[in-house]
N, C-alpha and C positions, 0 to 999 in steps of 0.2 A: 543291490542299494543305490538309492537316488542320490544325486550330488547337492539336492535341493535341500536348503537346511530349514527345518521347520520352527519359524519364526516365534512363533506363537509358545512355544517350548524351549527357544533357545535362552541359556542364561551365562550367554559368554562375556567375557569381560574384556571390553575394547579398550579401557584406559590406555594401554601401551600402543594403540593405534594412532596416528597424526590423525589430527582433528579432520583436515584437509580429504583422509581416507575413508571417513565413516559415513553411513546414512545416518540419520539423526532422527528420532521418532518423538515429535511434541503431542502428547493426546490431549481430546477435547477437554478445555476445562482448565489447560496449562497456561491461559494468559488471562490476566483477570483485567477487565477495561480495556483502554487505549493502549496496547502491548506490542512490542516488538517480538513474535514469536521466534522469529528466524533474524538473525543480524550476526555481524562480525563478534558482538559481544556475548550472545547468548549460545550460538553454536559454533563459531568462527568460521562464517561466511565470508568470501573474500568481495563477491559483486552482487551481493542479494540481501536486501532488507525486505522483509514481509510481515504484516503484522494484520491484527483484529481490531479496527475502530469501531467504537458506537459514538454517535453524534445524537445529543439529547435533544428531545422536542423543542420546537421553536429555536434552534441554534443556526448561528454562521460563522464560519471563518472568517479569518482577517483576507485581505488579497495577499496572495504571495506565490511564488513560484519553487522548484524543488533543484535549483541550480542543474548541474550536468547531468541529474538525474530522470529517466525515464520514469514513469511510473504507470501500473496497470492495477484497474480499480472492478473489483466485482462487487455488485450489489445483492447481498444477502436478504435484506429485509428492509422495507422502508420505500419512499419515494424521494430521493435527494433531488435538490438542484445545482447545477453547476453551471459556471459562468466565466467567461473569457472574451476578450476584444478580438475582433475581426479586421480592426482597421478604421470602420467606420462606427460600429455601434458595439455595444455589450450585446454577448448572444448568450440566450439561455438553453441551456439542456435539459430536459427530464428524464430522469432514470428511474428504472424499477427492479423490483427483485429478477435476478437471471442477467441483469445488462451487465456488459462490459464496456470500459472506458478506458480509452490511451491519453496520457498528457505528456507529451514531448519535453524534453530538457528546456530550462527556463523560462515556458510560457507561464505567463501571470494568469491565475483565476482563482475562484473563489468557489465553497462549497456550502450549501445551506439544507436544512432539513426543516421546511416551512409548517410539517405536522405539529399540530399543540399536543398531541396525546402520545404518539409513539416515537421510538428512536430510531433510528436510521442504522445499519449494521453493515460494514463493507469489509472486504478484505483487500488490502493493498500489498502490492509488489513494485519495489523500487530495486533500480540497478545500482545499487550503491550499498556498502556497509550497513551503515546508520543512515537515519532520516533526516534529510536536510530540508529545512523550511526558511525561505527568505522572504520576509514579509515587504511589501511594497505598497505607497498609500495610494494607487488606483491602478484599476486593469489599464492595458495597453497593449498593443500589437507587438508582436516580437518582430523585431526587424529582420529581414533575412540575412542570413554570414553565410560563407562560403562554406562548400563541404570539404572536410577536412578530417 
């Protein structure tokens, strides 16, 4: 007899197990539109927010940063553009399906979908329970801060 559980046929009730001790499964299609699929509110995560974001054709976000949260982005489809400031000029990153991006804490940036017909679909993971978005009037270089 194996010690492995047949997950496909398991019908256990895990409601008595503390949220932090459970593995949670969110099936495909479990999120509609821009949605937090994994967050403190949806599954009780403590240091992770993860979601599927769909940016419509010919759209752009405002200039913003995510506070103390790091963000990882995986491009599922489309060709998004990401902008940030290097201290001298605005820098443009062209991304496509299969690409990953890392956005450090407090770095102002902007996302754009220039395609007039196709949406951009990305999966975003952040190092906070819930998403943080702080709008800023313009892109600027993040000043060096002491490590700590």
